[in-house]
Structure formats: structure tokens, C-alpha cells
N, C-alpha and C positions, 0 to 999 in steps of 0.2 A: 555679254561675256563670251570670250573666245572659246572655241571648242577645247583648246588645250588647257584653259583655266578650269573649265567644268570637269575635264578628265582628271586634273590634278586634285580638285576638291573631292571628287568621288573616291580617289585612291586614299586620300587622307581620312575620309569618313570610314572606309573599309578597315584601314589600319586601326583607327580609334575603336571601332566596334569589336575588332578582334582582340585588342588589348583589354577592353572592358570585360569581354567574355573570359579571357585568360585569368584576369584577376578574380572574377566571380568563381570560376572553376577551381582555382588554386587557393582559395581562402573560404572554404565551405563553413568553417567554424564561425565566421563573422555573421553568417545568415541564420544560425541556429536559434530557433524560438521554440521552447518546450511547451508541450501541452500541460495541463494542470497536474496530471499525475506524474509526469516526468519532472516537473518543477518540485513537486512534493518529495520525490526521491532525492533530487539534488539538495534541497534545503535540509533534509535530515542529516546530511553529512556534517553539518556544523555541530550536531549534538551527539550523534551515534557513531561509534567506531565501525561496527559491522552492519551493513545494509543489504537487504535482499529486495530486488525489484522483480516481483513475480507477476508475469503477464502472459497473455495469450500470444499466439504466433502472429508475426508481422504487425505488431501494434506499436513498436518503437522502443522496446526495452534495450536492444543492443545499440541502437542509434544513440540513445541517451547515455549509455555507458561509454561509447566512443567519444561523444562530445565532451563529457566531463573529464575523461582521461586526457584529452587534448588540452583542456584548460590547465590542468595540473602540470602537464609536461612543459607547456609554453609559459606558464605564469600569466597568461592573458585571460583575465576574467571580465565578462561583460558587466555593464552597469547594473543589470537586473539581478546579478548573482548574489544569492544569500546562503550558499553552501559553504563548506570548509575552504579555506584559502591557505595554500602552502606559501611561505614567504621565502622560499629558496628552490633551487632545482631539485628534482626528485628522481629516485630510482624506482621504476615501476615494472611489475610483471603483469602481463595479460595473456590469457590462454583459454583454450577450449578442449574438447575431448581428444582430438588428434591434431597433428600438424596440418593436415589437409583442411580440416574444419577451422582451425585457427587462421590459416592463410585466407580461406574463402569468406570468413566472417569478420573477426577482429581486425586482421591485417587489411582487408579490403576497405573497411570503413575508416580505418586510421590513415592509410597510405593512398589507396586507390586500387583500380583493377589489377590483380596480381599478374595476370598474363600480358598486360600491356604496360610495359615499363615506361613508355613515353607519357603515360597518364599518371605516374606516381606523383603525388602532391595534390591530387584532386579529392582526397579523403578529408577527414576532420583535422589532420595535422597540416597546417598551411605549408605549401611547398617551400616558401622562403625560410621556414624554420627547420626543415629536414637537412641536417648537416652531413649525415653519413648513415650508411646501412651496411649490415653484414648479412651474408646469406647462410641459410641452413643447408647442409649437404643432404642429398637423398630425397628431398621433396622439391619438385620443380617450382621455382619462383617464390619459395617460402623464405621469409626473413628470420634471422636469429635475433637481431637487435637493431635499434634505431637511435641515433644520437640527435637530440632535438635542442635547438636554440631556445634558451630561457630568457624571459624579459629582463633578468638581472644582468645579462651579458655572458653568463656561464651556460652550461649545457646539462640537460636532463638525459636520462637513459631509459629506453623502453626495451624490455626483454620479452620475447615471445616464447611460451612454453606450452606443453600439452599434458593432459591428464594421463595419457597412455604411457608416459614415462614412469609414472609412479612417484610416490612422495620423495624418493631418494634424489631425484633430479631437481627438486624444488628446495633443497636444503642449503645450497651454497651461498645464497645472497641474503643480506639484510636490506630490506626495501622500505619505501615509504608508502607504497600503494599497491594493492593486488586487485586485479579485476578478473573475476571468473565469469566468462560468458558461456552459458549452459551449465547445468548442475554438475559440480565436481564430486568425486568419491569423498567419503568422510576423511580418509587419511590425507588426501591431497588438500582438502579444505583446511584441516587443522594445521598442516604444514605451512600453508599460506598465512594463517593467523600468526604462527610462530615467527615467520620471517618479518613480521611487522611489530613484534613485541618490543624490541629495543628502541624503535623509533616512535612507538605509539601511533603507528601509521593506520591507514584506513583499508577496509575490505569492502569491495562492491561485488555483488553477485546479481547477474541478470539471466533469468531463464524462464521457460515454460515448464511447469511441474508435471511432466509426463510420467515420472516414476512414483507418483502418489506421495504418501506421507513418509518420505525417506528420512534418513537420519539428519541430513542437512536441513530439510524443510522443517522437521520437528524441532531442531535447534532454535529456529527462529519463531515458530508458532507456539511451541509448548514449553520452552525454557525461558521464562521472562528474565530479562537482564537490562540494566540501564545502558548497556553498550550496544544493544541490538534492536533493530526495527525492520519491519517488512512493509513494503508498499505494494499494493495489488492494483493492477490495471486491467480493466475488461475492455472488450471491443466497443462498448458504449463510450469509453473514455478516449477512443482514437478518433480525433476530429477530422482526419482525412478521409473517412468513409461516410457515405450517405446512408440513410436508414435502409434503403433498398440494397446497397452493397453489403451492409452488415448482415442482413438476413440471408443473402445468397451465400456468404462465407459460413455462417452458422449452419445452414442447411447442407453444406458440402462435407461436413465432418460426420463420422459415425457417432451414434448416440453415446457410446462409452467414452468418447474423447472430446465431446462438445465443450464441456465446462473447462477442462484443462486448456484446450486450444483457443477458446474465445474469452474466457474469464480469468485465466490464470489460477484456477482452483485445483489443488491436488486431487487426484482420483481417490476417493474414499470408499467406493464400492458399498458393500453391505454395512460398513461402519458409520455411514451417514445417519445422523439422528433424524433429519428431515429430508427424506429422499423425494423432494418435491421440486419441480421446475420453478426457478425464481420468478419467471414471468407470470406464473399462475397466482402469485400472491402480491405482486407489485402493482400499485395503482398510483396514478397521478394525484397530487394533493388537491383537496377541495375544501371549501368552507364547511365546517361542522354544523349541521342543522341544530337549531336552538333546542329542539326537544330531545336530542341525543344526550346521554349521560357520559361523563368523562371521569377518568381516574389516572393517577400516576403510579409508577412503581420505582423503587430504589433498590440498588444492589451495592452494599457498602464495600469499600476497598481502599487500600493505600498502595502497597506494592503492585498488586493487580488493580486495574482501574476501577474507580467508582463509576457506576452506570445508572442512568435514569431513563425512563420511557414515559412519554405522555400518550394516553390511549383514549379512544372513544368507542362507545358501544351503541350500535343500532339495535335496540331491544326488539323492535317489531320484526326485523329480519334475522335477529340473533347473529349479527356479523360484528366481529371485534376488530378494531383498527389500531395499529401503532402509527401515530401521527408525527411524533417528534422524539428525538433521542439526544442524550448528552453523555459524554464519556471523558473522564479526566483522571489522571493518576497523581498520587503524592500531593494532594491538596486537602485542606481542612474543611470541616462542615460549614464554616463561614463562607468560604469560596464557593463551594457547591451550592449552598442555599441561595447565594446572591445570583448565581447563574440560573437557578430554577424558579425563583419567585416571579420573574416576568411572565412565566407561563400562566400565572394566575394564583394569587394568594388563597383563593377559594378552593383550589384543586385538592381533593383528598389524595394522600400518598400511602400506598401499601409498602410494606418493608418485611425483610426476612427475620428469622429467629436470632441472627447475630446482632440485631439491633437492641437486644436485651442485654448484651455484654456491656460491661462498665469500662470506660476509658481509663487507662492506667494512670494518666496524669490527673484528670479532674475527678475521677471516680463516678462520673455521670454516665448514665446509659446513652448509647449511641443515638437511639431514636429520640431520646429526650433532648439531646444537643440540637438536632435538626428542628424539633418543635420550638425550642428556645429561639432559633434563628428565623422563625416565622413561617415554616412549612406546616401545613395542616396534616400532620401525621395521624393516621388512623390509630385508635387507642390500643389495638392488639396487632400482633405479628400476622403475616399472611397465612391463611389456612383455607381449605375448601369448606363447603357448607357443613360437612360432617365433622369439622375440627381437625382433620388430618392435613399434612403438608408435604406429602411425598413428592420428590423430584420426578420420578418416573410417571406418576399420575398426572403431573402438570405438563410434562412433555407429551404424553399421550393425548391430553386434551388439545394441546396446540396442534399436534399432527392431524388429529381427526378433523379439526376445524379447517386446517389448510386443505385437506383432501376433499372437503365438502363445500369449499368456497366461503367459509365463515371466519377466516382469519386473513386480514389484508394489512399491508405495510406501505406507507407512503414512500414513493421513490426517492424522496429527499433524505430518507433515513439511511445514509451511507454506511454508518458504523454498524447498524443492525444487519445489513446485508453482508458486510464483511464477515461478521461472526457466523451468520447463517450458512455461508458457503463452506466453512471449515469445521462446523460443529459435528463431532463424531464420537464414536466409542472405540475403546481399545480393550481387547480381551473382555468384551461385553459390558464394560463400565464406561460411563460418561466421562469424557476428558474435561475436567473443570478448568479450562484455560480459554481465554478469549471468548467468554460467554456473558459479559457484563451487562450489556443492554438487552440481550435476549433474556437473561434471568430477570432483569427488571420488568420486562414486558410479561413474563410468566407470573410474577407476583401480582401485577396489575390484573391479569386475567383471573387469577384465583380469587381476588377480592372484588370482582366486578359488581357484586351485589351491593357494594357501598359506593359505587360511582354516582355522581350527582350531576344534575342539570345545572348549568352555570348560573341561571337565575335563582337557584336555591342556595347559592353560596353563603349568604349572610345567615340564613337559618341554620344551615349545617354547621357553620363555624361556632355559633352559639351552643348548639347541642354538644359539639365536641369538647368545648371548654367544660361543660357540666360533667361529661364523662371523666375527663382528666382530673 
């Protein structure tokens, strides 16, 4: 091959590589592959109007918000998408605490580096779909709006706003989607909800809860609604960190900020019911020794979820283990029982005092309904050895066991740890929200004296029939 031909081929190769790099850099959205918690957040949009993605710092919450916002603006949804789909162009508001933070966070991820205009189009909005931009006066390189090409051939509109403007500046628009990156003040949040009322649009919130149990956080965690859900992501869910890197990050934060910045847990301070490091009670799953006794606990619910916990007790060391959990809302005893019977029809189940209540439809006691469905319900409600059943006594027993290494939870019990992180008091009283599987495990601990070795199942079942 002549030198001139080789030179020509080399130039063609360089041009090709540059074009491939340009396409990769200007269509970041096509490469987005969410982690499991990010996917959970996206998927929830198909069911819930208001979503909170509460995560630690640098774990991918804002990135997930930017990727989803870009999908809705362009109408370009990947094959794996299971979240909400708009079938038309949208009007969207995205904002943060100030215009500088909006520019450096939301705008940077959506458009590209604010201070390098030549790189605009390297964010999650594909460069080919950015039709026009308008600038905001007074803040260098901050944008006021972006016009985005939609898959329908029409155009979507993205508006950038800031909380520092106050709710008055959020009142003008009726929109389809609002994305709050970082926690908004309550009045701004409610104004964002109002802007979507006419369209029945969606609200997405992504932040690290450094303000503790604020009004907005409480709205999601303590005010149950079929329209709202919270997804929590911890540093253990961020797959781009190695175990060593995770530990270095955890160690870099002061003690009072570790849980908020690495687990997305609101700072609860002295209000926490279990002021115990999660790592001190978490254990990897293992096969339960045959001589250990086991018991289950139930916490009945409909609007608030029904919870169940499977537990094992090492009587020799007096260590109590939560080995598996189940949580589901708005389902019947038939559904719950079908989910729990595979844990073992021999397993004895403890249950609370409301199991004595009669169903308004059938007139049958709740506990009796589950017994009819094949669960081996203990004959009496959960009590301590002395016949009492106080909540505070049960929580105290759990806490003392945690402090002395005698209460452990399998790492696979994700719902249990979600509740553990947020279980707290307000004005000295236990907040009875999001405590379903924890309560179930408390009932099991109270009734551990009735726990059975699996080999004794047949004999126990016969005795239980005689009692009933």
C-alpha cells in the first residue's frame, strides 16, 4: 500500500473515531442503565403521583432525576422502561435551592457544563433534541428555559426555577411534571403540586435529608397516601463503589451526618427509638441450625401495610434473629396467607390484640381468618410471660438485646431495615407509621416461648388443634 493510501486511511479512521465519540458524548441518555434502586424509583412513577428519592450524597439520585426528566421531555423511552409514559410533549419545571445551584446541578446534568457552551448537548438531553435556549439575566450562564424536540415531532418545554424565589414565582405555569432537586420549602413544594393538579401531572423529589424530619420528609414518611411513595438508596446500593471505597466515604463524614449522607436517613437525633448502628445488628443469611426454634409474627393492616416476620431463636446463646420479612398493603388474608405458607405450614404465628377484632363483612375474627387459611396461629394474642403486652416494654426488650448483641437481622430483610432507619418518637410518643415488619418481629419476640423446632411441627399442630 502506498504511503499516501495509508495516510488517507488513517485520516478516515481518526474522523470515524471522532464522530463516534461525538455521538456518544451528545447522546448520554442512550447509555443510561439504572441501578436497582434507581429503577425502583422510576418504576414507581407508573403508580404514584408524588415520588421521593431519598438517598445519600453522590449515590446517583440527581442523575436518575435528570435521566427520567429527559425521557419525558423527548418522549424517548428505552425498551426496559416500566415507569410512567407521557404520550405527548410536556411542560416541565426543574429547580433547586438557588439559581447557581440549579445551574451547577440540574442544568449541568440536563445540558452539559454551564461554563463551556461548546459542550452543551453532552448532558442527558441529546444535543440533537435541544432546539432553543433562553438565558436568565443576573446569573452567569444560567438558563431560563429549554425547548426540546419531542418524538411526536412537536416540542416540550423545560423551565428552570429556584426555591429562593419563593412560591409566588412558581404560580404562573400549569405543568405536567415538576422535579425538585434538593429539598424544597413546604410552601414551594405545595405550589409545585398545585401546578400539576389540572394535568394530574407528576412530582419527583431527589435529595439527601440533611434537614432531619422536615415537613416535606414527614409528608412522605408519616402521611400515608395512595398518591405518594418514597424510595431510599444507601451507599450499599451504589454499585459504582467498591467495598473499600464505601468504607472510606463513610469514615470521611462526622458521626452526626453519616446516616443522612451515606444512607439517606433523616437525622432523628434523640427521637430515634433504636439509636444503634445498623452494622451492629446486620448479619449475612445462613442456614438455621436444626435445633434452633422458630416463630413468626404478624401485624395486621389494610391502608397501612400488613407485615410479617419470620424469626429464629438460638436458646443456648439467647440470640434472636429476624430471618425473613413480608410487607404488603390492601390485600386480603387469602393473599397474605398464600405468601406466608411457603415459609412452613408448621411455623407458629404470633399476632397482636387487633386480631381479636371482627371483620365487618364476615363477622369473623381476623386471627381466625388466617387460621382458616392454613396459618398455625397461636391460640392467644401476643403477650409477655406475665400476661402484659405494653409497646414500650417490647421496644425496650428489643433495644437491650441490640445493645448486648442478642438481636440480629438478616441483611436480606430490606423492608425491616427501611423501617429501622426511620423509627422515631415525636413529643415523646412512638410514631406509629412505617413500623409494620418491626412490629411483627416484636410480637414474635414477645412470644418466643412458643417457638418450635421444625422437627416438632406435626406434634405442635396437633396440640394447637386441641386448644382451638
